[in-house]
C-alpha positions in Angstrom: -17.1 22.0 -63.9 -17.8 18.6 -62.2 -20.4 16.9 -64.4 -22.1 15.8 -61.2 -23.0 19.4 -60.4 -26.5 20.4 -61.4 -25.7 24.1 -61.7 -23.1 26.6 -60.5 -22.4 30.3 -60.3 -18.9 30.9 -61.5 -17.4 33.9 -59.8 -14.3 35.5 -61.4 -12.4 37.4 -58.7 -9.8 38.6 -61.2 -12.6 40.3 -63.0 -13.8 41.9 -59.8 -10.3 43.2 -59.0 -10.0 44.5 -62.6 -13.3 46.3 -62.3 -12.1 48.0 -59.1 -8.9 49.1 -60.9 -11.0 50.5 -63.8 -13.2 52.4 -61.4 -10.2 53.8 -59.5 -8.7 55.0 -62.7 -11.9 56.7 -63.7 -12.1 58.4 -60.3 -8.5 59.6 -60.5 -9.3 61.5 -63.6 -11.2 64.1 -61.7 -10.3 63.7 -58.0 -8.9 61.5 -55.3 -11.9 59.8 -53.7 -11.4 56.4 -52.1 -13.6 53.4 -53.0 -16.0 51.6 -50.7 -16.7 48.1 -51.9 -20.3 47.3 -51.1 -20.7 43.7 -50.2 -24.3 43.7 -48.8 -26.7 40.9 -49.8 -23.8 38.4 -49.9 -22.0 40.7 -52.3 -25.0 41.0 -54.6 -25.1 37.2 -54.7 -21.4 36.8 -55.5 -20.3 35.8 -51.9 -19.5 38.5 -49.4 -16.3 37.1 -47.8 -14.4 36.1 -51.0 -15.4 39.3 -52.7 -14.5 41.4 -49.7 -11.1 39.8 -49.7 -10.6 40.4 -53.4 -11.5 44.0 -52.9 -9.0 44.4 -50.1 -6.4 42.7 -52.4 -7.2 45.4 -55.0 -6.4 48.1 -52.5 -9.8 49.0 -51.1 -9.9 49.8 -47.4 -13.7 50.5 -46.9 -16.4 47.8 -47.1 -20.1 48.5 -47.0 -23.0 46.3 -45.7 -26.7 46.9 -45.1 -27.4 44.8 -42.0 -25.2 44.5 -38.9 -25.2 40.8 -39.2 -23.5 41.1 -42.6 -20.9 43.4 -41.1 -20.2 41.2 -38.1 -19.8 38.2 -40.4 -16.9 39.9 -42.2 -15.3 40.5 -38.8 -15.9 36.8 -37.9 -14.2 35.8 -41.1 -11.0 37.5 -40.0 -11.4 40.9 -41.7 -10.4 43.0 -38.8 -10.4 46.8 -38.3 -6.7 47.0 -39.3 -7.7 45.5 -42.7 -10.9 47.3 -43.4 -13.3 49.9 -42.1 -16.8 48.4 -42.4 -19.9 50.7 -42.6 -23.3 49.3 -41.8 -26.4 51.4 -42.3 -29.6 49.4 -41.7 -30.4 49.5 -38.0 -33.4 48.7 -35.9 -33.9 49.0 -32.1 -33.2 45.3 -31.6 -29.9 45.3 -33.6 -26.6 44.1 -32.0 -25.4 47.6 -31.1 -22.9 46.3 -28.5 -21.3 43.8 -30.8 -21.0 46.6 -33.4 -19.2 48.8 -31.0 -17.0 46.0 -29.8 -16.1 45.0 -33.3 -15.2 48.6 -34.3 -17.9 48.9 -37.0 -18.8 52.3 -38.5 -22.4 52.7 -37.4 -24.7 54.8 -39.6 -26.9 57.0 -37.4 -30.0 58.5 -39.1 -31.8 59.9 -36.0 -31.5 60.7 -32.3 -33.1 57.3 -31.5 -30.2 55.5 -33.1 -27.6 57.7 -31.4 -29.2 56.9 -28.1 -28.7 53.1 -28.8 -25.1 53.7 -29.8 -24.4 55.7 -26.6 -26.0 52.9 -24.5 -23.8 50.4 -26.2 -20.7 52.5 -25.7 -21.3 52.7 -22.0 -22.0 49.0 -21.8 -18.9 48.0 -23.8 -16.6 50.6 -22.4 -15.1 51.9 -25.6 -16.0 54.7 -28.0 -18.0 54.1 -31.2 -17.3 55.1 -34.8 -20.4 56.8 -36.1 -21.4 58.1 -39.6 -24.3 60.6 -39.7 -26.7 60.1 -42.6 -28.7 62.9 -44.1 -31.9 62.4 -46.0 -31.3 64.7 -49.0 -34.4 63.5 -50.9 -34.5 59.8 -51.2 -37.0 59.5 -48.3 -35.5 56.4 -46.7 -32.9 56.4 -43.9 -31.3 59.7 -42.9 -32.3 62.7 -40.9 -34.5 65.3 -42.6 -33.1 68.8 -43.1 -35.3 70.1 -40.3 -34.0 67.5 -37.9 -30.4 67.6 -39.1 -29.0 70.4 -36.8 -30.3 68.7 -33.7 -28.7 65.4 -34.6 -25.4 67.0 -35.5 -25.4 68.9 -32.2 -26.1 65.8 -30.2 -23.4 63.9 -32.1 -20.9 66.7 -31.6 -21.6 66.7 -27.8 -21.1 63.0 -27.6 -17.9 63.3 -29.5 -16.7 66.0 -27.1 -17.3 63.6 -24.2 -15.2 61.0 -25.9 -18.1 58.6 -26.4 -18.1 58.6 -30.2 -16.0 59.6 -33.2 -18.0 61.0 -36.1 -16.1 59.4 -39.0 -18.4 60.3 -41.8 -21.3 62.3 -43.1 -23.2 60.8 -46.0 -26.4 60.4 -48.0 -27.8 58.4 -51.0 -29.2 59.4 -54.4 -32.7 58.6 -55.5 -32.2 58.9 -59.3 -28.5 58.8 -60.1 -29.2 56.0 -62.6 -31.2 58.6 -64.6 -28.4 61.1 -65.7 -29.8 64.6 -65.8 -32.7 63.9 -63.5 -33.5 67.2 -61.7 -33.4 65.5 -58.3 -29.7 64.8 -58.6 -28.7 68.5 -58.5 -31.2 69.2 -55.8 -29.9 66.4 -53.6 -26.3 67.6 -54.1 -27.3 71.0 -52.9 -29.0 69.7 -49.8 -26.0 67.5 -49.1 -23.6 70.4 -49.3 -25.9 72.3 -46.9 -25.8 69.3 -44.5 -22.0 69.3 -44.7 -21.9 73.0 -43.9 -24.1 72.5 -40.8 -21.8 69.7 -39.6 -18.7 71.7 -40.2 -20.1 74.7 -38.4 -20.9 72.5 -35.4 -17.2 71.4 -35.3 -17.4 68.0 -36.9 -14.5 67.0 -39.0 -15.4 63.6 -40.5 -12.8 61.4 -42.2 -15.1 60.9 -45.2 -18.1 62.6 -46.9 -19.9 60.5 -49.4 -23.1 60.4 -51.5 -22.0 58.7 -54.8 -23.3 55.2 -55.5 -22.3 53.2 -58.6 -24.2 55.3 -61.2 -22.9 58.5 -59.7 -19.4 57.1 -59.6 -19.6 56.5 -63.3 -21.5 59.6 -64.5 -21.3 62.4 -61.8 -17.7 63.3 -60.8 -18.9 66.3 -58.8 -20.5 63.9 -56.4 -17.4 62.0 -55.5 -16.3 64.0 -52.4 -14.0 61.8 -50.3 -15.4 58.3 -50.9 -17.6 56.6 -53.5 -19.7 53.5 -52.7 -19.5 51.0 -55.6 -21.8 48.0 -55.6 -23.2 46.8 -59.0 -20.3 48.4 -61.0 -17.6 46.4 -59.2 -19.5 43.2 -60.1 -19.1 44.2 -63.8 -22.7 45.3 -64.5 -23.8 48.7 -65.7 -26.0 50.6 -63.3 -26.9 52.9 -66.1 -27.5 50.6 -69.1 -29.1 53.3 -71.2 -25.8 55.3 -70.8 -23.4 52.5 -71.5 -22.7 48.8 -71.3 -20.2 47.3 -68.9 -17.6 47.3 -71.7 -18.2 51.0 -72.3 -17.2 51.7 -68.7 -14.3 49.3 -68.7 -16.1 46.7 -66.7 -16.4 42.9 -67.0 -19.3 40.8 -65.5 -18.0 38.7 -62.5 -20.8 36.0 -62.4 -21.6 33.3 -64.9 -24.7 31.2 -64.2 -24.7 27.8 -65.9 -26.3 24.4 -65.5 -26.1 20.9 -67.0 -28.9 19.6 -69.2 -30.8 16.9 -67.3 -32.9 15.4 -70.1 -33.3 15.6 -73.9 -36.2 14.1 -75.8 -38.2 14.3 -79.0 -41.9 15.3 -78.8 -44.6 15.6 -81.4 -46.2 18.8 -82.7 -48.8 20.3 -80.3 -47.1 18.9 -77.2 -47.7 21.1 -74.1 -44.7 22.3 -72.2 -44.5 23.1 -68.5 -47.3 24.3 -66.2 -50.4 25.7 -67.8 -49.3 24.7 -71.3 -48.6 28.3 -72.1 -46.3 26.9 -74.8 -47.1 24.1 -77.2 -44.6 22.8 -79.7 -45.2 24.2 -83.2 -43.9 21.0 -84.8 -42.0 17.9 -84.0 -39.1 19.0 -82.0 -36.4 18.4 -79.4 -36.9 19.6 -75.8 -34.0 20.1 -73.4 -34.6 20.2 -69.6 -32.5 22.8 -67.7 -32.5 21.9 -64.0 -32.8 25.3 -62.4 -35.9 27.3 -61.5 -37.2 30.0 -59.4 -36.0 28.3 -56.2 -32.6 28.8 -57.6 -33.3 32.5 -58.4 -34.4 32.2 -62.1 -37.2 34.7 -62.4 -40.6 33.2 -63.1 -41.4 36.5 -64.8 -39.0 35.4 -67.5 -41.2 32.5 -68.5 -41.3 32.2 -72.3 -38.7 35.1 -72.6 -35.6 34.2 -70.6 -32.5 33.7 -72.9 -30.2 30.7 -72.7 -27.0 29.8 -74.6 -27.2 26.1 -75.5 -25.8 24.1 -78.3 -24.0 27.2 -79.7 -27.1 29.2 -80.1 -29.2 31.8 -78.2 -32.4 30.0 -77.1 -35.5 31.1 -75.2 -37.3 29.5 -72.2 -40.2 27.6 -73.5 -43.3 28.0 -71.3 -43.2 28.6 -67.6 -40.2 28.6 -65.3 -41.0 26.1 -62.6 -39.5 25.9 -59.1 -36.6 23.6 -60.1 -36.5 23.5 -63.9 -37.5 24.9 -67.2 -37.6 23.8 -70.8 -35.8 25.0 -73.9 -37.1 24.1 -77.4 -34.2 23.2 -79.6 -36.2 23.1 -82.8 -34.2 21.1 -85.3 -31.0 21.1 -83.2 -29.8 18.5 -80.9 -28.1 18.3 -77.5 -26.9 15.7 -75.0 -27.7 15.1 -71.4 -24.8 16.9 -69.5 -24.3 19.6 -72.1 -23.8 23.1 -70.6 -26.5 25.7 -70.7 -25.3 29.2 -69.9 -28.1 31.4 -68.6 -25.9 34.5 -68.3 -22.2 35.4 -68.3 -19.8 37.9 -69.8 -21.4 37.8 -73.3 -18.0 37.2 -74.8 -19.1 34.1 -76.7 -22.6 35.1 -77.6 -24.2 34.0 -74.3 -26.8 36.3 -72.6 -25.8 38.7 -69.8 -27.6 39.5 -66.6 -28.9 42.7 -68.3 -30.5 40.5 -71.0 -32.3 38.5 -68.2 -33.3 41.8 -66.5 -35.0 43.0 -69.7 -36.7 39.6 -70.2 -38.0 39.7 -66.7 -38.9 43.4 -66.6 -36.5 44.2 -63.8 -32.9 45.4 -63.2 -29.7 43.4 -63.3 -29.2 44.1 -59.5 -32.1 41.7 -58.9 -30.9 39.1 -61.3 -27.6 38.4 -59.7 -28.7 39.1 -56.1 -31.6 36.6 -56.3 -29.4 33.5 -57.2 -30.1 31.4 -54.2 -27.8 29.5 -51.9 -28.9 26.3 -53.5 -26.6 27.2 -56.4 -23.0 26.5 -55.5 -20.5 29.3 -56.1 -17.2 28.4 -57.6 -14.4 31.0 -57.4 -11.7 31.5 -60.0 -9.1 34.2 -60.5 -8.0 34.2 -56.9 -4.6 35.1 -55.6 -3.8 31.7 -54.0 
């Protein structure tokens, strides 16, 4: 790391490829489902284009995004239809429907209104669209309700018969797959199977049927169908920490967040630290300034609780996390300006993990990695170049 850098997020693409290999091996024990690499939200903060390319190098042929802008950015980066199918599922009336059709995206359709927009775009662009119908099996977000499902399926089948669209997928999403044994899981699977039966009876023959997210991929083989969508797991974090750590599932964290100490100083007993003086020094001590804060994605909710690896020990944030910085009380230890502070990483050397930060902030590891802002440079290692 260049000592001029204030902070960086180190992204290990070899670990990402290894995680996908481990997930594929796990899937192959019980079936033959393919993997979709979910790279929405800038690949959960890891960098969408580098991670997408690493996933493709690992043999993945499906990519998943939330917004159409995310999907179109992959195409603009040179990831064409011959390299990857790209599913995008979060649409609004003002979305770039024509661009999506022109760029051969798989467009998730959750209702007749969306199908109407797709068909308008098809007629404007002059080429058929790839459509995946989404059923709401109990999550209550996107997807057609069971009562509306037959009408949507019939309309899609009619459009397919006209050559306007190809229905490439039927899918849904779990509400509580991260809580193994939750009664909603079996209930949603049953509703999904019923939705598939309706689609088949109408004459639809989709390429892929899918409902499994990362937790279902790891714990629910009966949900794998033709395709599983892996997000958090491919980045080496456990989506079901109560059921197992990343290592328990053969995964390795991909992101390490680290910063260089900006100041070290001795202060007397009773010295206030950071805004509000929620922490005062219990005795004469050494304070170290870590130059990252909530503008960089460090949770303010982790004030006085966030863990840091510094000077070969696990430390804790002293006082409030500010916008650009926070303080660590070193007690009787010492450090130098420029020393490395690791907020989270693999845990191999005793450093905290993203899950440790999630517990400290009262949230989930998804949020910890995804919130690391663009102000923190990403450095990629473990590539194929």
